[in-house]
N, C-alpha and C positions, 0 to 999 in steps of 0.2 A: 714566578714572581709573587711576591707577598703584597697583598693590599689590606690595609687596616682602615676600617671605618670608624671615625669618632663622631658618635651622634650626641650633640650637645643638648644639655637640659636648658630649660628657659633661663635659669641663672647664669649658666656658662655662656649662653648665646649673648647676654648682655656684656659679657667679658671677652668677646671673641678676640680682640687684639691681644690681650694678656695670655689667652690659651694658645694662640698661634706662636707667640714669642716662647712659651714654656715648651711647646711641642718641638719647635725649631731647635732650641737649646738642648733638649733631651735627645733628638736625632743627631745633633752634632757630637754629643758626648758619647754616644753609642757607636758611631760610625765615622770614618775618615773620609766619607764621600761627600760630594757637593750636594747641596739641597736647592731646589727650585720651588718657590712659592708661586703658584700659578693662579692668577685671578684676572677676570675681565673687567674688574671694577677699578678704575684709575684713582678713585678717592680712597679705596681700601689700600691699594699700593702705596699711595702717599702717606697714609697714616701709619702703615707698617714700616715704611722707610724711617719715620721718626721714632716709632715705638721700639724697633730693634736696637736703636742707639741708646735709648733711655729705659728700657724694661727692668734692668737690675741696676740699682744705685752704684754698685761696685765694679760693674763690668758692662760690656756691650756685645752684641752679635755682629761681627763684620759682615757686611753685605753690599750688594750693588744692585742698582736698578738697570734692567735691560732697556736699552733705547729703542725707539721705533715702535712700529706696529707690525703685528703679524701680517705678512703679505697674503695669506690665505684665510683670513678671519671669517667667522660666521656671523651674519647679522642676526641678533637675538630675536627679532620680530618674525623673520621669515625662515630662519634656520637653514638658509641657503648660502652658498659661498659667494662672497663678494666678487671674487675674480677666480679664474681657473687657477688650480693650485700650481704655483710655479716650483721648479726645482730649486730647493733652498739648501741643499746639501753642501753647496760650496760656500755658504755664508758662515763665517766663523765669528764667534763671540769671544773676545778676550776676557777671560775670567780671572779676577784677581782676588776674589773673596769667596769663602766657602758657601755663602748663601746668595742666591739671585732672586730678584723680585721681577716678575713679568707677566705679560698677557699672552705669551707665546712660548713654545719650547725651542730653544736653540737647536739647530740641525745636529751638532755634535755632542749634545747633552748626554751624560751617563751619570746617573746618581738618583737620589730620592726626590720624589715630587710631592709636594704638599698641595693638594688640589682643592681650592675654594670655589670652583665654578660649578655649573650645573651639568656640564658635559664630562664624559669619561676622558681620561687623559689621552687615550688612543686617538681621539678627535683632533688633538693638537700635534700629531706627528704626521708629517707628510709622507706619502707612500715612498718617495725617493730619499727619505731622511735616514741617516744611520743612528739617530737619537735612540737610546736604549735605557729607559728608566729602570733601576734596580729594585725599587720599592715604591709604593704609592700609598700616601696618607690621604684619605678622603674625609673632608670636614663636612658634616651634615647638620644644618641648622633645624630647629624644632618646627619651622613653618611648613605648611601643607606642600607647597611647591618643591622645596628643597628635600623634604621626605620622599615625595614621589620620585624625584629625579635620582635620589639616593637608591631607591629600590631598583630603578632602571640600571643605574650603574652596577649595583650588585649583581644582577642578572647578567649583564654584559661581561663583567669580569669572570664570572662563573662559567659562562660559555667559552671563554678563552682558556679555561683550566687554571686560573690563578688561585693561589692559596688565600682564602679570605678570612679575616678576623674582625670582630665587632666589639666596640667598646662604647658604653653609655657613660658620658661624663657630665 
């Protein structure tokens, strides 16, 4: 699997929504696969929901919000599971758009993941889930915490034997 890290400059970090929209459009133009924008920040998901409709004055990026909350989410303060990880492999998400916005990975997802969280994508896949991302796009902001977690994710993916690429934007 290929994992691309996009390390944002201070200027690009101020235009995060625009960059995510551009990266999403580029991924859609280069692939026929669906794309999941993964974020644990509900405010960011709401802003992206609006931005994807209005990013380009002459077009829009069709998308849908995944409803509900991940049943096995991790509490950010404790990094412990809220509940025992249930078997979510039988939960199906009706996908009607090429781009999904959500705080969890649907059990049957197969496609590109644009990860805006501090955790590696593998943390969002239940052990019993058939979800198989085909490519991961990691967004790293220029703040100390994001950079540190980006290094952790890089090492994690390298240990899994993934092909890693790095872009400074």
